[in-house]
C-alpha positions, 0 to 999 in steps of 0.5 A: 500500500502506498504511503498516502493510502496508509495515511488516508486509511489511518485517518479514516480509522481514527475518525471512526474510533472517535465516533465520527463518520468518515467522509465520502470518497470519490474518483473519476473512473472509466465508467463515470464518477465512482463514490464510496459512501460510508455506512453510518451503522457500520464503522467500516462499511461502505457503499460503492456508487457509479454516477449515483447508482448503488453498485455494491456494499462491503463491510471490511470488519465483517465480509460475511455481511451482505447488505444488498438483496441480490448480493445475499442471493448470490451469497446463497449460491456461493454457500451451496456450491460445495459443502460448507467450508470447502475451498472453491475455485471461483470466477467473478465477472464484474468487480464492484467492491469485490464483495462476493470475493471477500465473502467467499474468502471469509466463509471458505478460506484457501479458496482461489478466486479470479475477478475480471473487471474491465474498468481498471480505474475502478479496480485501482480505486477500490483496491486503494481505498478498500484493500484486499487481504493479500492472503485471500488469494484473490487475483484481479484482472483488468479485461472485458468479462467475456475475453477474461473468461476465455483465458480461464482454463477448461474445467477450472471453476467450481463457481462463476458469478456474472454481475456485469453492468455498464451504465446500469445495463448488462452488455449484449455480448454477455447475454447470449448462448455463445457466452454461456457456452464459454461459461460451461467450458470453464466450469468443472463437472458439478460446477455452478453458474450464477448471474445477476439479472436486472429487468422490469415490466414486461420482463422480456429480458428476464424471460429471454435470459431464462430461455437462454440458460435453459438451452445451455444448461440441464437445470435452471432456477431463479430467485427474486422478489415476488413483486419483480416476478409479477412485473410490478417493479424493476429489480434484480433476479438471480439465476442459477444454472448447472448440469446437475440437480440444483439445491432448490429446497435449501435455496428456497428456505434461505431465500424465504428467510432473508430480510427481504424474502424472495421466491424461487422458481424452478421446473415447470413453473419456471418454464411457464414463466418464460412464456415461450421466449426464444434463447438469445444468440450473439446475432440477436443479443441486446443490452439489458433495459435501462432502469427507470430513474425512480429506482435510484431515488 
């Protein structure tokens, strides 16, 4: 860590120790204006925003704390990707504040993880202000998510988490069958793919993404707020896919017990929800829809 960074970190630590809330920290990055806003309820908790839009939350004192709804649902996927405590090989497409990588490092010591994030300036900002533990075996690569995934050896990953947004929208080339074929190549037998998908009424993007995953994997399930699934509001859904039976019962139990309970759809109910949507290919792919401005009010 650079001398100036150590000084800033020490100053923030002293401020917290005196009961003062640290000040927000900002930086210009490739994706716009990045801002780290302190959590008034957690002395070393921070929310990362890009151009005013919340991206992720991290608590440096307790990396197992997952504040955002979608992060909790991705955390359930990480918990169920292998028996408790067993180290994972994990690939994170999209960096944010490295929240899920920190979570896995805390809950599954000796895991080996790769983060692929195209915004290198954002990576530098987060690493400077919210440093990773050097012993956590987390490698961060500055690259496009699909290009970075192509460099991961075949059958290497136990878990792939796709959480990629540019301007609050998932890039088109990360929504296709060809992209999921690359994810399948990287997963070991028994591996798990998890994706954060944002959509709102009429849910055409979400339905198409489910259809695409069902065409690529043997088993698919979806976890989301019931209001999102009913098309009543814009929000996040977490899709899980694998070529083996998914732990649907345990996932349902965990999702129902969250502070903001989610519903899990699987099997015939999920097929019916898809409503005949066609799988997406590179030739037909489009970005995910832009969220309404009111989502971030």
